[in-house]
N, C-alpha and C positions, 0 to 999 in steps of 0.2 A: 885866276880863272874860276868862275862859279861852278859849283857842283851841278851836273846835269839833273834834271827832274825826270824821274823814271816812271813811265806809265805801263801798267800791265793790262793786256787785253786777252781775255779768255772766253770760253764758251764751248758748247758741244760742236762736233764736226758737222758742217753744213749750216751752222747758225748765221753765217755771213760775216765772220771776222775779217776775212780778206777784203771784202767789198768795203766794209766800214773803214779799215785801215787805208785803203786806196783813197777814199774820199777825205779822210783826215789828212793824209800826206799832201793832197792837192792844196790844202789851205795854208801851207807853210812853204817857206823858201828852202832850197837845198841845204843851206848851211844852218838851218834852224832845228831840224828834226832828223833822227836816224832810227831806222827800223831794224831790230835784231830778232829774227824769227826763230822759234824753236825748231822749225823744219830743218835748219842747217846743222842741227846737233844730233840727228839720228845716228845710232851706232851702225857699223857696217852690217850688211844683211846676214853674214855668217855668225854674227853675235846676237841676232834677234831670237827671242824665245818662240818656240813652236807650240801650236795648239794641239789638241788630241788627234787632229787629222793631218798633222805635219805641215800646217800652213803658218808662215811667219805672222806673228801678231804685233803689228806696229802701234797698237792702241793700248800699250802698257807703259807705265812710268819707266820701266827698265829699258825701254827701247831708245831712250834719250840719254846722251852723255850730259846729264844735268850738272855734274861737277865742273866740267869745262865751260858749260854755259854760264854758270855762276861766276867762275873765274874771269871770263871775258867781260861780264857785266860789271864786276868790281873794277876791272881795268878801265873801262869807259867812265865809270863813276869817279875814278881817280884822275881823269883827264888824259888817258893814254889810248892811242889808236889800236884797233884790233883787226887782224887779217884772218880770214877763214875761207876754206874751200867750200864752194857751193855743194849742197847735197842734191844729187841728180835723180833721186828716187829709183836707183838701181837700173838706170838706162845705160847699157854698155856702150852705146854709140855716142853718148853725149860727154863732151869734155867739160869737167867742172870749171867754172870761173873762179878766180881769186877775188873774194869779196873784201871790201874795206869798210869797217864800221868806225865812225868818228865820234868823239865825245861832244856832240852838239848840245845846245841847251835842253832839248827834249829828246829822250831816248824811249822808243816804243819797244816793249817786250811782249811778244805775241806767241800764244800756243795753248793747247788744251790743258797742259799740266803746269803752267807757270804759277798758279796759286797753290798747287799741291806740293811742289818742292819747297821746303822751308828755306833752303839756302837762297832761292830766287825770290820767293815771296817777301822775305824780309828786306830786300833791296828796293821794292816797289813803293813809290810814293802815292800813287793813285791807281786804284783797281777798277777796271771796267769789265762787266760780264755781259756778253751778247747772247741772247736766247731767242729761240724760234720754236714753233710747234713741230712735233715729231714728223708729221707727213711732209712738211716743208723742208726739214733738214735732210730727210732721206732722198727727196727729189733732187735737191742740190748736190748731194753726195753722188748720186747716180750719174748726173751730168758731168761733174768734175772728174770722177774716177775714170769715166769712159773717155773723155776728151783729153785729159792731161796725163793719165797713167795707163791707158789702154786696157783697163779691166772690163770684162764683159758683165752683163747684168747679173748672172747667177753668182759671180764672184763678189760683186758689190753687195748684193743682198746677204750673202753668207757672212761677209765681214761685218756688215752693219748689225746683224742679229747676234753674232757670236763674239765680236770684238768691240765694235763701236758703242753699242748700247750698254753692255756691262761696264765698260770703262767710264762712260758718262755717269752712270748711276753711282759708281763707287769712288771715282777719283776727281770728277769735275763738278757735278751738280752740288755736292755737299759744301763746296766752297763759294757758292753763289752769294750766300748771305754775308760773306766777308767783303764783298765788293762795295765800292763807294757809289758806283752807278750800275744799275741793271737796265739794259736797253733791249726792249722787245724789237725783233727784226723780222716780223712776219710780212710786212709790206714796205715800210719806210721808217727812217730814223732821223729825218731832217732836223727836227727841233732839238733832239738830244745832241746831235753832231754840232749844231750851232752853239749850244751852251758850252760844250767841252772845248771847242775851238776858241771861244771868247775867253774862257778861263786860262787856256794855255798861252794865248797871245799876251794876256796880262802878266803871266809868269815870265815870259821872255822879256817883256818891256821892263819889268821890275828888275830882272837880272842885269839889264843893260844900263840902268840908272847909276 
C-alpha cells in the first residue's frame, strides 16, 4: 500500500476553510480522500483555559489534544484506520457519532493550528493557507457562530476581539509564509482549486500505476 499524501489546510477563523474543503472533497471519490479536522480533537470543556472574565478560550493551542491528533495521523500514514468520537461543541442534547478515518490516498488535515504544532506540521506533504480580509472573516464568524453554535452577537464579537484575533496574530498568521499555496478567499478561489485538484489527481494516478 502506498503512503497517503497528507495536505494541511489552515487559515484564520472565517477565512473559508470549510467551504474550500467542501469543494475540494466534491472533486474526488469517497475512496480517494479523507478529511481529519482539528475540530474533533478539542479537549473537554472542563479542561479549557479561562480568560480574565472566566470565559473558555477555545482559540489557544492548548485547547486541542494535538498529541492524539498527531498519533492518529501517524496511524493513517502507516495505513491503519482510526476511529474517533465526534466533537459536539458542548451541545448536551447531541449524541456524538463515531467517526471512521481511513488511510485513503489523500488525507486532508484541517485546522487553525495545524501548522503551529510541530508534531503535525512535520507530517504534512503540502501546506495550503486560506486567507481573507478581516471584515469578511468577522462577518462569516458571526453567521457561523449564531447558526451553528447559538452564540449571540455580543458573545461572538467579544470572542473575536479577545480570543480569535490575538490567536491569529500569534499562532496562525506567522506560519502563512511556510505554506506552499496561499489562497485569497475574499470572493472566489476557482482557479486555485482547479490547480490543486489537478495536482492531487495526478498524485492519485501516479500511486495507482
